[in-house]
C-alpha positions in Angstrom: -35.9 98.8 19.8 -32.7 97.4 18.7 -30.8 99.8 21.1 -33.0 98.6 24.0 -32.1 94.9 23.1 -28.4 95.9 23.0 -28.7 97.5 26.3 -30.6 94.8 28.1 -28.3 92.0 26.9 -25.0 94.1 27.0 -24.4 93.9 23.3 -22.3 95.9 21.0 -23.6 97.0 17.6 -22.6 94.8 14.8 -21.3 96.7 11.7 -24.0 96.0 9.1 -21.6 95.4 6.3 -20.1 92.4 8.2 -23.4 90.7 8.5 -24.2 87.9 5.9 -26.9 89.0 3.6 -29.0 86.0 4.3 -28.7 86.8 8.1 -30.1 90.3 7.4 -32.9 88.7 5.5 -33.6 86.4 8.6 -33.7 89.3 10.8 -35.9 91.6 8.4 -38.4 88.7 8.0 -39.0 88.8 11.9 -39.1 92.5 12.1 -41.6 92.8 9.1 -43.7 90.2 10.6 -43.8 91.9 14.0 -44.8 95.3 12.5 -47.5 93.7 10.3 -49.0 91.6 13.1 -49.0 94.6 15.4 -51.0 96.7 12.8 -53.4 94.0 12.0 -53.9 93.4 15.6 -54.5 96.8 16.6 -56.9 97.3 13.5 -59.1 94.4 13.9 -58.2 92.2 16.9 -59.8 88.8 16.5 -59.2 85.0 16.6 -55.6 83.9 15.9 -56.8 82.0 12.9 -58.3 85.2 11.4 -55.4 87.3 12.3 -53.1 84.8 10.8 -55.0 84.7 7.5 -55.0 88.6 7.3 -51.2 88.5 7.8 -50.3 86.1 5.2 -50.6 88.5 2.2 -48.0 90.7 3.7 -45.5 88.3 5.3 -45.5 85.6 2.5 -42.9 85.6 -0.2 -45.7 86.6 -2.8 -46.7 89.5 -0.7 -43.3 90.7 0.2 -42.3 90.4 -3.5 -45.4 92.7 -4.3 -44.3 95.2 -1.6 -40.7 95.2 -2.9 -41.9 96.1 -6.4 -44.0 98.9 -5.1 -41.1 100.1 -2.9 -38.2 100.1 -5.5 -38.8 103.7 -6.7 -38.6 104.8 -2.9 -35.3 103.4 -2.1 -32.1 105.4 -2.1 -29.0 104.1 -3.9 -27.7 102.7 -0.7 -30.9 100.8 0.2 -31.1 99.5 -3.5 -27.6 97.9 -3.1 -28.8 96.1 0.0 -31.9 95.0 -1.8 -30.2 93.7 -4.7 -27.6 91.9 -2.4 -30.4 90.1 -1.0 -32.3 89.4 -4.1 -29.1 88.1 -5.7 -28.3 85.7 -2.6 -28.4 82.1 -2.9 -30.6 80.7 -0.2 -30.4 77.0 0.7 -34.1 76.5 -0.2 -36.9 78.1 -2.0 -40.5 79.1 -1.1 -43.2 76.6 -1.1 -45.9 78.8 -2.5 -43.9 81.3 -4.5 -42.0 81.5 -7.9 -38.2 81.6 -7.6 -38.2 85.4 -8.8 -40.9 86.3 -5.9 -38.7 84.4 -3.3 -35.5 86.3 -4.3 -37.4 89.8 -4.4 -38.9 88.9 -0.8 -35.4 87.9 0.4 -34.1 91.4 -0.9 -36.8 93.3 0.9 -36.1 91.3 4.1 -32.4 92.0 3.9 -33.2 95.7 3.4 -35.4 95.7 6.5 -32.9 93.7 8.6 -30.1 96.1 7.5 -32.2 99.2 8.4 -33.2 97.7 11.6 -29.5 97.0 12.8 -28.7 100.6 11.8 -31.5 102.0 14.1 -33.7 103.4 11.2 -36.9 102.3 12.7 -38.8 105.2 11.1 -37.6 104.3 7.7 -38.7 100.7 8.2 -42.0 101.8 9.3 -42.4 104.3 6.3 -41.5 101.4 3.9 -43.8 98.8 5.3 -46.8 101.2 5.6 -46.3 102.1 1.8 -45.9 98.5 0.9 -48.9 97.3 2.9 -50.9 100.2 1.2 -49.8 99.0 -2.2 -50.8 95.3 -1.2 -54.3 96.4 -0.1 -54.1 97.3 3.6 -54.4 101.1 4.5 
């Protein structure tokens, strides 16, 4: 999808290593949310409120921290390096309903997803999110 966006808007690919890690997390959060919402909508279409409630366990900092914990053994050294950079970043604010550690783990996962997205590694993103959702209780 990122290639389609670049083509439609006549953009050049940005080298991932030049993107601030919190910007990668910003993008990764949106990519993760889009995938999770698509999966849940396709599995059980319903009212927006119900879909939103089903989405929260996977897109909240607490849910993403659980996903990150389950995925750590699956990550390559390069992926782990991006995750750690994101986890160790100093965001301007914290999560409302999560511990500081959960928030940092979620930020690490989001940074990894954002990095993979910019690199065009959609299949890897889908693999990781599928496994993470399974760990969090959604098949």
